[in-house]
N, C-alpha and C positions, 0 to 999 in steps of 0.2 A: 503494500500499500503506500510505502515512502516513495516508490517510483512516481506515483501518480500525485505528487505534491507539487502543487503550482508553485513555480520559481518567482512569478512576479510576486507573489505575497511578499517575497523577501524585499523587492525593490518599494514597495509601497509601505511596508514597516519601516524600513530606514527612512524614508521620506517624512513618515510621521513621527518617528522619535525626534528626527532634527527639528521638525515643524513645531511640535508641541513640547518637547522638554527642553530646548534651547531657544527660546523666543529671542529673537534679534539677532540670529544667524541667518544670513541670506543666502540663498542658493546661487546668488552672482557674485559670492565673495571668491577672491582669487586664492586657489590652493598653491599654485606655483606658476611661474614663468619660464619659458625654454627661449632663448636667444636662437634665431634662426639664421641659417646662411645667408639668407637674402636680405638680413638686416632687420626684419621684422621680429618682434616677439610674440610668441604664442602663448596666450595666457589660459590656463585651466581653471574653471571654476568647479564648485561642489557639483551644481548641477549637472556639467558635462560629463564629471565622473559618475554621477548615478545613473545617468542616461547610458553610457558606456557599458555599465555592467549589465544594465536592462538587456541591451542589445547582447550581451554573452549569453544572457539567460533566453533570449529570443530564440538564438542558435541552439541551445540545449532542447528548448521546447519542440521545436521543429524536427530535430533529430528524433526525440521520443516519439514524435506522430507517425514516424514511419514504421513504429512497431504495429503489429496487426493483432495483439493480445486482446481480451474482452475488457481489461482494465483500462485500456485507451480511452473508452468512451467515458470512464469515471474521471480522467485526466481532462477530458474537453469540457466536462460539466463543471469541475472545480475552476478551470481556467476561465469560463464564462460566468461563474459565481464571484471570482475575484474582480473581473472587469464589471460587473455590474454594481458591486459594492464599491469599487473605486469611482466608477461614474456618479453615483449617489453622493459620494464624498465631494467629488468636483464641483457638484452642482449646489450642495447645501453647507459646506463648511468653508469659511472664509479663508483659512491658512492653505487649503488645496487649489484655490483659485491662481494659480502660478502657470507659466509655459512649461516649466518643468513636469509639472504634475500632468499637464495635458499631453505633453511628448510620451510620459508614461502609459497613458490611456491609449494613445495611438499605437504604441508598440505592443501592447496588450491586445487591442483588437487585431492587429496584423497576427498576432500569435494565434489567436481564435480561429480568424478566417484562414489562415495558412495551414493550421493545424487540423482543420475539418478536411480542408480540400486534399492535403497530403494524405490523411487517413483514408479518405474516399478511393483516392486513386490507388493506394496501395492494397486496399481490399479488392478493388475492381481487378487489379494485375495478379492478385493471388488467386482470385476465383477463375481467371482465365486459365492461369497454369493450372489448376486442380481439375479443371474440365479437361485440358490437354493430356493429363495424366491418366484419365480413365479410360 
């Protein structure tokens, strides 16, 4: 059942811990800067790091969607539940009305749509292989 754990719950938990437990800390706060060869300076913010982590979670979730186990449906339902909860938070909670949270929502939506699409395609391909084997 641990394999069905929706990883985006971690992103939303990190966001909420920072937003509610450390008021005054902004997602636009600079964590570090990197001087580039071109002479420009790349500034990395806390929000950038959280979005990057969420994109890694998206990759893992899409890879999990390629499985054709029965618990894959549970994984999709849990991901959709996390998205719906986060959408309600975005609409109703003042601290969640930021572009970082909106980007997390968009990544979560891509996870749901991509996960269902990959699962359907994988199941269809497996059904075709099973029909050929008989």
